[in-house]
C-alpha positions in Angstrom: -13.3 58.6 -71.4 -15.1 61.3 -73.2 -13.9 64.9 -73.8 -15.9 66.3 -70.9 -14.4 63.8 -68.4 -10.9 64.5 -69.7 -11.4 68.2 -69.3 -12.7 67.8 -65.8 -9.8 65.5 -64.9 -7.2 67.9 -66.2 -9.0 70.7 -64.3 -8.8 68.8 -61.1 -5.2 67.8 -61.6 -4.2 71.4 -62.1 -6.3 72.5 -59.1 -4.6 69.9 -56.8 -1.2 71.0 -58.0 -2.1 74.6 -57.1 -3.3 73.5 -53.7 -0.1 71.5 -53.1 2.2 74.4 -54.0 0.3 76.9 -51.9 0.0 74.7 -48.9 3.7 73.9 -49.2 4.5 77.6 -49.1 2.2 78.1 -46.1 3.8 75.1 -44.3 7.3 76.4 -45.0 6.4 79.8 -43.7 4.5 78.7 -40.6 6.6 75.7 -39.6 9.9 76.7 -41.1 10.0 80.4 -40.2 8.1 80.0 -36.9 9.8 76.8 -35.6 12.8 75.5 -37.6 14.5 78.7 -38.5 13.4 80.7 -35.5 16.9 81.1 -34.0 18.3 82.5 -37.2 15.3 84.8 -37.8 15.4 86.1 -34.2 18.6 88.0 -35.1 16.3 90.4 -37.1 13.7 92.6 -35.4 10.5 94.0 -36.8 8.7 96.6 -34.7 10.7 95.6 -31.6 9.8 91.9 -32.0 12.2 89.2 -33.1 11.4 88.0 -36.6 11.0 84.3 -35.7 8.5 85.2 -33.0 6.7 87.5 -35.4 6.3 84.8 -38.0 5.1 82.3 -35.3 2.5 84.8 -34.0 1.4 86.8 -37.0 3.5 86.3 -40.1 2.1 82.9 -41.0 -1.5 84.2 -40.7 -0.7 87.1 -43.1 1.0 84.7 -45.5 -2.1 82.5 -45.4 -4.5 85.3 -46.2 -2.2 86.4 -49.1 -2.2 82.8 -50.3 -6.0 82.8 -50.2 -6.1 85.7 -52.6 -3.5 84.1 -54.8 -5.6 80.9 -54.9 -8.7 82.9 -55.9 -6.7 84.5 -58.8 -5.3 81.2 -59.9 -8.7 79.5 -59.8 -10.4 82.3 -61.8 -7.7 81.9 -64.5 -8.2 78.1 -64.3 -12.0 78.4 -64.6 -11.6 80.6 -67.7 -9.0 78.2 -69.2 -11.4 75.2 -68.9 -14.6 77.1 -69.6 -16.1 76.8 -66.1 -16.4 80.6 -65.6 -19.8 82.1 -65.6 
């Protein structure tokens, strides 16, 4: 394996690890907060709505949008690290 292939392989491994971590966070927020821990979160209210309901309806979407921006920042750093930036 030449240097270019090793670099691309390392880049891809790091990219997949970022994806796994970010999707795990999103799953924990959407499934965990919206379904599994709904009863416990419903004891807290935000804007008149129970927190478990809020996460199920809107919170997971907000977290997903934030994770998109985090992924963009991580990928920009990764591109610079491996010399794939323009």
